[in-house]
C-alpha positions in Angstrom: 26.4 -34.2 -25.9 25.2 -31.3 -23.9 22.9 -31.9 -21.0 19.4 -30.7 -21.5 17.3 -29.2 -18.7 13.6 -30.0 -18.9 10.9 -28.1 -17.0 7.1 -28.2 -16.6 5.9 -24.5 -16.6 2.7 -23.1 -15.5 1.7 -19.5 -16.4 -1.0 -17.1 -16.6 -1.8 -14.4 -19.2 -4.6 -11.8 -19.8 -7.1 -14.4 -21.3 -6.5 -17.3 -18.9 -3.8 -19.8 -17.9 -1.7 -22.5 -19.6 1.2 -25.0 -19.1 3.9 -26.2 -21.2 7.1 -28.3 -21.1 10.3 -26.5 -21.9 13.8 -27.8 -22.6 16.7 -25.5 -22.1 20.5 -25.8 -22.7 21.2 -24.2 -19.3 19.4 -24.5 -16.0 17.1 -21.6 -14.8 19.3 -19.6 -12.4 17.8 -16.1 -12.3 14.8 -14.0 -12.7 16.2 -12.9 -16.1 16.1 -16.4 -17.2 12.4 -16.6 -16.2 11.6 -13.3 -17.9 13.2 -14.7 -21.1 11.0 -17.8 -20.8 7.9 -15.6 -20.4 8.8 -13.7 -23.7 9.5 -16.9 -25.5 6.2 -18.5 -24.4 4.3 -15.4 -25.4 5.9 -15.6 -28.9 5.8 -19.3 -29.5 2.2 -19.7 -28.2 1.1 -16.5 -30.0 0.0 -14.9 -26.8 0.1 -11.3 -25.6 3.0 -10.0 -23.6 1.1 -10.5 -20.2 2.5 -14.0 -19.8 3.7 -14.5 -16.3 5.3 -17.7 -15.2 3.6 -18.9 -11.9 5.6 -22.0 -11.2 8.2 -24.3 -12.8 9.4 -27.7 -11.9 12.5 -29.6 -13.2 11.5 -32.8 -14.8 
């Protein structure tokens, strides 16, 4: 069984802020991983593309 990496993520976007828990198959290791997460949050939460991760914490 593959290890899951769980994170609590806080973000801002053009209309406010939010937070979400995220489970990833690999740990966050680069800014590209964070940018991918921003795009996924925008898509999954039906937000505009202004999503910017402010902080994340491994759970």
